[in-house]
Each structure stands twice: as structure tokens, then as C-alpha cells.
ZAMARGU-4260 file (C-alpha; in steps of 0.2 Angstrom, whole numbers, plus 5000, padded with zeros to 4 digits):
<rodrens>
0) 5000/5000/5000 | 5008/5017/4996 | 5013/5026/5008 | 5021/5043/5001 | 5021/5047/4983
5) 5028/5064/4973 | 5022/5068/4955 | 5034/5081/4945 | 5042/5090/4959 | 5055/5106/4955
10) 5064/5117/4965 | 5077/5131/4958 | 5084/5143/4968 | 5082/5162/4961 | 5086/5156/4944
15) 5098/5140/4946 | 5087/5124/4945 | 5090/5111/4960 | 5081/5096/4951 | 5065/5093/4938
20) 5051/5082/4937 | 5055/5072/4953 | 5042/5058/4952 | 5043/5039/4966 | 5032/5032/4977
25) 5035/5024/4994 | 5026/5007/4999 | 5023/5000/5017 | 5038/4996/5024 | 5049/5000/5011
30) 5068/5007/5019 | 5074/5020/5005 | 5092/5030/5003 | 5094/5045/4994 | 5111/5049/4987
35) 5121/5060/4976 | 5133/5069/4975 | 5134/5086/4989 | 5124/5101/4981 | 5113/5089/4973
40) 5099/5094/4982 | 5094/5078/4993 | 5092/5091/5008 | 5080/5101/5000 | 5069/5087/4994
45) 5070/5080/5011 | 5062/5096/5020 | 5053/5097/5005 | 5045/5080/5008 | 5044/5085/5028
50) 5034/5102/5025 | 5049/5111/5030 | 5049/5120/5013 | 5038/5122/4998 | 5042/5115/4978
55) 5039/5126/4967 | 5027/5115/4957 | 5022/5096/4959 | 5011/5085/4969 | 5015/5076/4986
60) 5000/5065/4990 | 5003/5055/5007 | 4993/5042/5016 | 4976/5051/5024 | 4982/5054/5044
65) 4998/5047/5040 | 5013/5049/5056 | 5028/5056/5051 | 5045/5062/5060 | 5060/5071/5053
70) 5078/5071/5057 | 5087/5085/5049 | 5105/5087/5050 | 5107/5096/5063 | 5097/5096/5077
75) 5089/5112/5089 | 5081/5111/5105 | 5071/5128/5111 | 5067/5122/5129 | 5078/5120/5142
80) 5071/5103/5145 | 5082/5087/5152 | 5085/5073/5140 | 5074/5064/5148 | 5059/5075/5150
85) 5061/5079/5130 | 5060/5062/5128 | 5044/5061/5137 | 5034/5073/5126 | 5032/5060/5113
90) 5021/5050/5125 | 5008/5065/5133 | 4995/5057/5125 | 5000/5042/5134 | 5003/5050/5151
95) 4987/5059/5149 | 4978/5045/5146 | 4988/5038/5163 | 4985/5051/5175 | 4966/5048/5169
100) 4968/5032/5173 | 4976/5035/5188 | 4961/5047/5195 | 4946/5034/5190 | 4955/5021/5201
105) 4954/5036/5215 | 4935/5039/5210 | 4931/5023/5209 | 4936/5017/5225 | 4922/5030/5233
110) 4903/5027/5233 | 4897/5035/5217 | 4878/5033/5208 | 4888/5037/5190 | 4901/5020/5195
115) 4893/5013/5180 | 4898/5026/5168 | 4915/5028/5176 | 4918/5009/5174 | 4915/5011/5154
120) 4927/5025/5151 | 4941/5017/5166 | 4939/5001/5153 | 4940/5010/5137 | 4955/5020/5141
125) 4966/5003/5149 | 4962/4997/5131 | 4967/5013/5124 | 4984/5012/5132 | 4988/4996/5132
130) 4987/4997/5113 | 4999/5014/5113 | 5011/5004/5121 | 5007/5011/5138 | 5016/5000/5149
135) 5031/5002/5140 | 5035/5017/5137 | 5049/5021/5149 | 5056/5006/5147 | 5059/5009/5126
140) 5066/5028/5132 | 5078/5017/5144 | 5081/5007/5128 | 5085/5020/5113 | 5094/5033/5124
145) 5104/5017/5130 | 5108/5010/5112 | 5111/5027/5106 | 5126/5027/5119 | 5117/5042/5131
150) 5125/5038/5148 | 5113/5038/5163 | 5119/5054/5172 | 5118/5062/5153 | 5098/5059/5155
155) 5096/5072/5168 | 5104/5087/5158 | 5097/5101/5151 | 5099/5099/5132 | 5106/5117/5132
160) 5123/5108/5138 | 5124/5097/5124 | 5135/5096/5111 | 5131/5098/5092 | 5132/5079/5092
165) 5123/5075/5104 | 5109/5085/5102 | 5108/5077/5087 | 5108/5059/5094 | 5095/5066/5107
170) 5085/5074/5089 | 5087/5054/5082 | 5082/5045/5100 | 5066/5057/5099 | 5061/5052/5081
175) 5064/5034/5086 | 5053/5035/5099 | 5039/5044/5089 | 5036/5026/5083 | 5030/5036/5064
180) 5024/5026/5049 | 5036/5036/5037 | 5054/5041/5047 | 5066/5053/5036 | 5081/5053/5041
185) 5097/5068/5035 | 5114/5059/5040 | 5110/5051/5057 | 5128/5041/5056 | 5136/5059/5058
190) 5141/5056/5076 | 5140/5040/5081 | 5151/5028/5084 | 5154/5010/5079 | 5143/5002/5093
195) 5129/5015/5090 | 5130/5013/5072 | 5128/4996/5073 | 5116/4996/5088 | 5105/5008/5072
200) 5108/4997/5060 | 5099/4984/5070 | 5085/4995/5073 | 5083/5002/5059 | 5083/4985/5050
205) 5070/4975/5060 | 5058/4991/5061 | 5043/4990/5051 | 5039/5008/5044 | 5045/5015/5030
210) 5060/5025/5030 | 5069/5037/5017 | 5088/5038/5023 | 5102/5053/5016 | 5119/5042/5021
215) 5139/5044/5015 | 5140/5027/5028 | 5140/5012/5012 | 5142/4999/5026 | 5126/5005/5035
220) 5116/5007/5020 | 5121/4990/5013 | 5113/4984/5031 | 5100/4995/5031 | 5090/5001/5016
225) 5081/4990/5001 | 5081/5002/4989 | 5091/5016/4981 | 5085/5031/4974 | 5099/5042/4965
230) 5096/5061/4964 | 5109/5067/4950 | 5108/5080/4936 | 5092/5088/4944 | 5082/5072/4943
235) 5077/5052/4953 | 5085/5036/4945 | 5075/5023/4953 | 5088/5006/4958 | 5080/4990/4971
240) 5092/4982/4982 | 5105/4990/4995 | 5121/5001/4990 | 5132/4988/4984 | 5117/4982/4972
245) 5115/4999/4966 | 5133/5002/4962 | 5132/4988/4949 | 5118/4990/4943 | 5119/5011/4939
250) 5136/5005/4931 | 5125/4992/4920 | 5114/5005/4915 | 5129/5018/4912 | 5136/5007/4901
255) 5119/5002/4890 | 5117/5022/4890 | 5134/5022/4883 | 5133/5009/4871 | 5118/5016/4863
260) 5126/5035/4861 | 5141/5027/4853 | 5132/5016/4842 | 5122/5033/4837 | 5138/5040/4835
265) 5144/5029/4823 | 5130/5028/4814 | 5131/5046/4811 | 5148/5048/4806 | 5148/5034/4793
270) 5130/5044/4787 | 5140/5060/4786 | 5154/5051/4779 | 5142/5044/4765 | 5135/5062/4763
275) 5150/5070/4759 | 5158/5057/4748 | 5142/5057/4738 | 5134/5073/4737 | 5138/5080/4719
280) 5141/5062/4710 | 5127/5050/4705 | 5121/5045/4720 | 5120/5064/4727 | 5098/5060/4727
285) 5103/5046/4739 | 5114/5055/4749 | 5102/5071/4749 | 5087/5057/4757 | 5102/5051/4770
290) 5103/5069/4776 | 5085/5073/4777 | 5085/5056/4787 | 5099/5062/4795 | 5092/5081/4801
295) 5073/5073/4807 | 5086/5059/4821 | 5081/5061/4837 | 5098/5063/4845 | 5103/5053/4860
300) 5115/5063/4873 | 5129/5057/4882 | 5124/5046/4897 | 5130/5061/4912 | 5145/5056/4923
305) 5148/5063/4940 | 5161/5072/4942 | 5178/5063/4951 | 5192/5068/4960 | 5206/5062/4950
310) 5220/5059/4962 | 5238/5053/4964 | 5248/5049/4978 | 5265/5041/4977 | 5281/5042/4986
315) 5298/5040/4981 | 5306/5040/4996 | 5309/5022/5003 | 5309/5019/5021 | 5315/5004/5031
320) 5306/4986/5034 | 5298/4994/5049 | 5289/5011/5048 | 5285/5010/5068 | 5286/5002/5084
325) 5281/5004/5102 | 5284/4997/5117 | 5274/4997/5136 | 5265/5012/5127 | 5253/5020/5138
330) 5242/5034/5131 | 5234/5049/5140 | 5236/5067/5144 | 5246/5077/5160 | 5236/5086/5169
335) 5240/5100/5182 | 5231/5088/5194 | 5237/5073/5188 | 5239/5061/5171 | 5225/5055/5162
340) 5225/5039/5155 | 5214/5035/5142 | 5222/5016/5136 | 5238/5004/5136 | 5244/4997/5119
345) 5254/4981/5119 | 5268/4982/5109 | 5265/4987/5090 | 5273/4986/5075 | 5269/4993/5056
350) 5279/4985/5045 | 5284/4993/5026 | 5266/4997/5015 | 5255/4989/5028 | 5237/4999/5032
355) 5231/4999/5049 | 5213/5004/5054 | 5212/5011/5072 | 5193/5010/5078 | 5184/5010/5096
360) 5171/5024/5102 | 5171/5042/5104 | 5180/5050/5115 | 5192/5033/5119 | 5209/5040/5113
365) 5209/5036/5094 | 5216/5053/5090 | 5228/5054/5105 | 5235/5040/5098 | 5241/5047/5083
370) 5246/5063/5089 | 5256/5053/5101 | 5267/5043/5088 | 5268/5060/5077 | 5275/5068/5094
375) 5264/5081/5098 | 5258/5072/5114 | 5271/5063/5125 | 5267/5045/5129 | 5261/5042/5150
380) 5274/5029/5147 | 5282/5019/5138 | 5291/5021/5120 | 5287/5027/5101 | 5297/5026/5087
385) 5296/5029/5069 | 5307/5019/5059 | 5324/5024/5048 | 5319/5034/5031 | 5301/5039/5037
390) 5292/5055/5030 | 5274/5058/5039 | 5259/5065/5029 | 5248/5069/5043 | 5228/5072/5041
395) 5219/5080/5054 | 5201/5078/5056 | 5195/5097/5059 | 5207/5101/5047 | 5218/5111/5057
400) 5233/5110/5045 | 5224/5121/5035 | 5226/5142/5037 | 5206/5149/5036 | 5215/5164/5032
405) 5222/5158/5015 | 5212/5157/4998 | 5210/5138/4992 | 5225/5146/4978 | 5236/5153/4992
410) 5235/5135/5002 | 5242/5127/4988 | 5255/5137/4982 | 5260/5138/5001 | 5261/5119/5003
415) 5269/5118/4985 | 5279/5135/4976 | 5271/5133/4958 | 5265/5144/4946 | 5248/5151/4946
420) 5241/5142/4931 | 5250/5126/4938 | 5242/5128/4953 | 5224/5131/4946 | 5224/5116/4935
425) 5230/5105/4952 | 5215/5112/4959 | 5203/5105/4945 | 5207/5087/4949 | 5202/5092/4967
430) 5185/5101/4960 | 5191/5118/4964 | 5188/5127/4946 | 5183/5145/4940 | 5183/5157/4954
435) 5182/5144/4966 | 5201/5146/4969 | 5199/5163/4976 | 5187/5157/4992 | 5194/5159/5010
440) 5196/5143/5017 | 5186/5150/5032 | 5171/5151/5020 | 5172/5133/5013 | 5160/5118/5018
445) 5168/5104/5026 | 5167/5094/5014 | 5176/5108/5002 | 5190/5109/5016 | 5193/5090/5017
450) 5195/5092/4995 | 5208/5104/5000 | 5218/5095/5015 | 5218/5080/5003 | 5227/5090/4990
455) 5240/5097/5000 | 5243/5079/5007 | 5246/5071/4991 | 5259/5085/4988 | 5270/5079/5005
460) 5275/5064/4993 | 5278/5056/5011 | 5282/5037/5013 | 5271/5034/5031 | 5251/5044/5030
465) 5243/5047/5046 | 5225/5050/5044 | 5212/5056/5057 | 5193/5052/5049 | 5197/5056/5033
470) 5181/5052/5026 | 5170/5065/5035 | 5162/5077/5025 | 5166/5069/5010 | 5153/5063/5000
475) 5151/5042/4991 | 5161/5048/4975 | 5174/5055/4987 | 5175/5043/4995 | 5176/5031/4984
480) 5191/5041/4974 | 5200/5042/4992 | 5200/5021/4992 | 5204/5019/4974 | 5217/5035/4979
485) 5225/5024/4995 | 5223/5007/4985 | 5235/5010/4974 | 5248/5023/4988 | 5264/5011/4988
490) 5268/5018/5004 | 5263/5014/5023 | 5243/5021/5032 | 5238/5022/5048 | 5220/5028/5050
495) 5207/5032/5061 | 5190/5028/5055 | 5171/5026/5057 | 5171/5020/5039 | 5168/5004/5040
500) 5168/5004/5021 | 5182/5012/5020 | 5191/5000/5033 | 5184/4985/5024 | 5190/4992/5007
505) 5211/4996/5014 | 5216/4988/5029 | 5226/4974/5033 | 5227/4975/5052 | 5213/4983/5063
510) 5219/4988/5079 | 5203/4992/5092 | 5204/5004/5107 | 5190/5001/5120 | 5191/5000/5139
515) 5207/5005/5143 | 5218/4993/5131 | 5221/4989/5112 | 5220/4975/5103 | 5224/4971/5086
520) 5219/4959/5074 | 5224/4954/5055 | 5214/4957/5042 | 5197/4972/5038 | 5183/4976/5047
525) 5173/4962/5042 | 5188/4951/5045 | 5188/4958/5064 | 5167/4955/5066 | 5171/4939/5063
530) 5183/4937/5075 | 5174/4943/5087 | 5157/4934/5084 | 5169/4918/5087 | 5174/4924/5103
535) 5157/4930/5110 | 5152/4911/5105 | 5167/4904/5112 | 5161/4916/5129 | 5145/4909/5126
540) 5149/4890/5126 | 5159/4893/5140 | 5143/4899/5150 | 5134/4885/5146 | 5145/4872/5149
545) 5150/4880/5169 | 5130/4881/5170 | 5131/4863/5167 | 5142/4861/5179 | 5134/4868/5194
550) 5128/4858/5208 | 5111/4851/5206 | 5114/4855/5187 | 5112/4845/5172 | 5131/4843/5171
555) 5131/4836/5189 | 5127/4819/5195 | 5125/4815/5214 | 5126/4832/5220 | 5145/4833/5216
560) 5153/4844/5204 | 5162/4841/5187 | 5177/4850/5184 | 5174/4867/5172 | 5174/4865/5152
565) 5187/4879/5148 | 5182/4888/5132 | 5195/4887/5118 | 5209/4901/5119 | 5206/4917/5111
570) 5222/4922/5100 | 5232/4938/5109 | 5246/4945/5107 | 5259/4938/5121 | 5267/4956/5121
575) 5252/4962/5131 | 5256/4954/5145 | 5273/4957/5146 | 5278/4937/5141 | 5288/4942/5125
580) 5299/4956/5137 | 5313/4945/5145 | 5316/4941/5125 | 5327/4950/5112 | 5320/4963/5099
585) 5322/4948/5086 | 5313/4934/5094 | 5298/4946/5100 | 5297/4947/5081 | 5297/4931/5077
590) 5284/4925/5088 | 5273/4939/5085 | 5271/4935/5066 | 5269/4916/5073 | 5254/4925/5078
595) 5249/4934/5066 | 5251/4917/5054 | 5243/4905/5067 | 5228/4920/5066 | 5229/4920/5048
600) 5229/4900/5045 | 5211/4900/5057 | 5205/4914/5046 | 5205/4904/5029 | 5201/4888/5037
605) 5185/4894/5042 | 5182/4903/5025 | 5189/4887/5017 | 5174/4876/5026 | 5162/4893/5023
610) 5167/4889/5005 | 5162/4869/5006 | 5146/4874/5011 | 5142/4885/4999 | 5147/4872/4987
615) 5135/4862/4990 | 5122/4874/4991 | 5125/4880/4973 | 5128/4860/4968 | 5109/4859/4974
620) 5103/4873/4966 | 5112/4868/4948 | 5121/4887/4949 | 5137/4884/4937 | 5140/4901/4939
625) 5144/4897/4960 | 5150/4882/4958 | 5164/4888/4945 | 5168/4906/4956 | 5168/4894/4972
630) 5179/4882/4966 | 5192/4893/4958 | 5189/4902/4975 | 5191/4885/4986 | 5210/4881/4978
635) 5215/4898/4979 | 5212/4897/4997 | 5219/4881/5001 | 5235/4885/4992 | 5235/4900/5003
640) 5232/4891/5018 | 5247/4878/5010 | 5259/4894/5010 | 5254/4899/5027 | 5257/4884/5035
645) 5277/4884/5024 | 5279/4899/5032 | 5274/4893/5050 | 5287/4881/5047 | 5301/4890/5045
650) 5296/4902/5060 | 5294/4888/5072 | 5308/4875/5064
</rodrens>
């Protein structure tokens, strides 16, 4: 059943069109992503649907009585209510019923001539109260606030004291609690750490209502949406499936359109050549006829392509084998009143050309760790050493490396002397054209500042890049361009990021910060999640086994207690508990490499089992394409395992 229908919406700002003839329909339960480059008009369209802004023409039809909630990018609160009291405003009708029910209970406890009328009203209210979730609204508030990472002490704080990011999370909580039939979310993942992101994904994926989401988080979109609306070049194209499927379908659609265009261009060229050759000869009549046909031809326009960053980032400076090493490192701040420890790290190493992603909750110390590595902050304990011949290039999350008083052009000329023409050509690769280069850095949007910072980074020719949230403020196209750039980079990479899609595309290791410690894991984010899930499964299995052997329980016999069954040990870095500190550095490196290979073997063998299961399923379905693809992958993984065992044998022999 249709929830929302848009018919030929048009919007312009002054004489500049934003979009034209936008039409689509959403049905019950559909979860749609609204994607497009920055400036395409996504937020404008969302505000028009929410009734915050008017279209120039066109029509919006909503189901009668539709309950809708809208979350803008920047949330504001007019009142000085506490966080919890603001959440209670969502349930004013329920709380009014609750108050009336309490009043009726008191009235019915006294002798009354209208007892039957009171009882009838009481029954009606109890029924409505139950249907509207009156018995669990406080539980729902607690679940939502906890899920969105609001600590209990924050519940009684006035919203006026909240930061911008905290206000946005509070507005998201209010929108989710409202239980609307249509939920409009404009960048809901901003200001969320990974744990909160995953909670929101699970919540929205299980939610039965209809959603339109604007987000640059591709991992989030893959997990939540079932449809993608691409707002590009002033119109909307509709694609089924999640973001990854949309990418494939969009490329196929573009290639088909390009093939049609190129075929027509070839036909036109051949026809024009024929006309030139024969317009004055014996076949002139035929040539004139072809000219008439050509004049009436409905020309196919070349399919438009989105502007792309054209980035290049390589280094000729070769570092030593070891890019970074730490020993007994404790990260934190020294204050006048004492030191504030954020976390302790195991002894860590980054080899040349490795790509390490650091993840963890907001405020856990990730950015502080990067500044400690660069020497801007001294460690509370331990040692940080950069390897020989290392040149660091740093990308700051808040763009601290930019001079906000400079123009874009001045900022590039300051980074590397060159002619103005060369600088303008260089900036064109970062989508700065015309008078854009004369804008002050202070007047740029967050995305534009990010592009300036990236432009400066590519000029450093550094062989060790340290990046703090490099995808913040970038639209999806720019993120994909940055991924391509870094995937071809021939140096070493250390990055802090909440963008799981970005981490999956690049990382060879994941360092996770949390609860005052750091742990390291081979592979990308998906590999890390797989390890985490296995660790949880082991803990649950251990709990089940221990429960069986309690006195009088299922695992006991005649009241005696059996020895608890131990779960398989979780792979850890021995350097984290000091077991490697009494041996030499080369021996520590050898043992650490053995541990890494063992963890890699475990991951590969798990994948091999999974491929075997998928092969069985493909065989049952007689899916020949899948059988061929999986068979090749099985052989490849098997070969990789054999090589890993060979490497392990060399190190342990």
C-alpha cells in the first residue's frame, strides 16, 4: 500500500534549478536511501517531503492520517528540558491517559452514583493505553537512550548544555521513539561511533515502518535499505536493492546508455561520410535522402558522469622495513592535577606498506594516539619510534593543518611553490574550478575543506600517511575516489575511521581501542567482526558448559560438581601481558609473526569451510556460475593456507 507519492516536483533557487520532475512512490515497509553528490538537492527534497520547505511546482500525496517524523542534519531544541523529559514529550497523549486512569481508579474507590459510567470509561482507556504501548514507554525510552550511547548521568542534563553532536543524537532518539509510519533521516550516522552505528542498523533493519535515509555511510546503507533513489543531474533514478547492488546496476545502466550513444555516433559519422563523398556525384539523390533522415534523427545525448576527484598519491622515498614500533605504551594526557590515562597498548609494529585501521568509541583516545605517534603529545609511559627514512603526512580530523585566512589557491601555493596556472590545474583535479580557487578556506563547506586538505596531502610525497577520519564531510563519490587513491598508494598507512566500508576496502590490520586497552587483529573490518563473533560464541559456550556443571545441575551427578569445561583460548598478542619482554627484539618479532600467521590460518580455514557449504548449496541449485567461481576460490584459499603453513614451519623450525 502506498505511503508517499511524489509527482513532478520542481525546485530552483533564484534562477538556478536544483531538480526537475522528481517522481517516485514509496510503499509500506520500504527503506529507501536518497543518494547523490553534495549539492545535488537531497536535503532540500527531504525538507519538502517533511513540509519544512515548498516545491516550486508538483504534488506530494501522503496516506491519510500518516504519522511522520523528520530528523534534519543539525538538530535544535528550543526548550531547556532535560534529555529524559524531552523524550517524555513524545508520549504526552499516553501520559495524559495514564493520569486519567489513575484519577478514575481513585474515583471508583469511593461510593458513586455514576460508577457504571466511570467503569466504562476506565475500560476504554485501559484498552487504548495498552494498544498505544502505555505499559512499556519508559522501557522504550531507556532502550533507545542506552542504544544511542547516552550515559545515565546525561539523562537529567538540560539539552542546552549538549554539544551539536549530542543534540543530533537526542533528536534521533526522539524521532525513533515517536514510532512514525514514515521516518525521514538526514545523515543520522553523523556523530555516531561504531557500537552506536551497529545498534542503529539493527534497530532500523528490524523496524516495520517506511524510511527515507540520506547517508554517506555505505556499510550502513548496505545493512538497512532495500531501495536506492539516486538524485543526480536534477532528476531521480530508482534502483532496487541495497547500496552495493545499486552500484552494480548503475554501472550496467550507464554502460547500456553509453553503448546506445556510441552506436548512434558511429552511425552518424558513417552517414555524414557517405553524404560528403556522394553529395555531388551520381548518388547525390541518395545522399540528400540520407541527409533528410539524419536531420530528423532523434539524437541520443551522451550519458552524464558524476564529477570525480582525479587524485594521485605516490612516494619515491623508500622507508626501512619497520615503519613504526611501540613498547609498553600508555596513551593519555598530563594535566596540572595529574595524568589522565586513556588506554594501554600492547607492543605494536607496522611494517612498510601495511595499512592499519584504528577503531573504537568516541573519546577512547584514537586521535590522541595519532598525536602521540607524531610527537605532539608525550606518552604517559613507554616508547614510540618511527622507522628509518620515514616522512609523515598527516590529515587532521578538524583540518587544523589549514590556514583559514588563506584562499584555496594560496593554501596550495604555500604547500608547494608552483605557477598559478599549474596550481589552478592541480586544484581542478580536486573539483575547484573558476573563481572557487579564490574562496577563503574559512568560507568553505566541510567537504570542500576536506578536499583542500587532501590536495595538500598529495603534495607531501610522504611515505607514511597518518589519517584522522579522512572520509568525514566527503560524499560517496569522493570517498570512493579516496579509496582508489589509497589502494594504489605505495607507502604505509595508519588511519582512524568510523567508515567501515572504507576500512574493509583498505585495511590489512585493525587495532581496536576500548575499555582502556588496545587489541590488534589481522584483516579488515569484516574479518574483525568475524573474530569478534567467534569470541562471543566461545564465551557463550563457556557459560553454557559452566552452567551444566553447577551442583545439582544438568552436568552434575549425585550432587558432585564436575570440572568446568574451558573454552578454546582466544588468540592474543603475548606482548600485551609482558610475556615477550624478557627476550630479544628479533625473537619478539619472530613470535609476533608466528601469532599473526596462526590467526591468518584460522581465518582462512574458517573461510574454506564456508566455501564448502556454499559449494554444496550451489550444487543443489545447479548454479554452474557459482560452482565455477567457488571452486576457483576454494583452490585459491587452499593454496594460501598451504603457503601460510610453510611460512609457519620456517619460523617454528
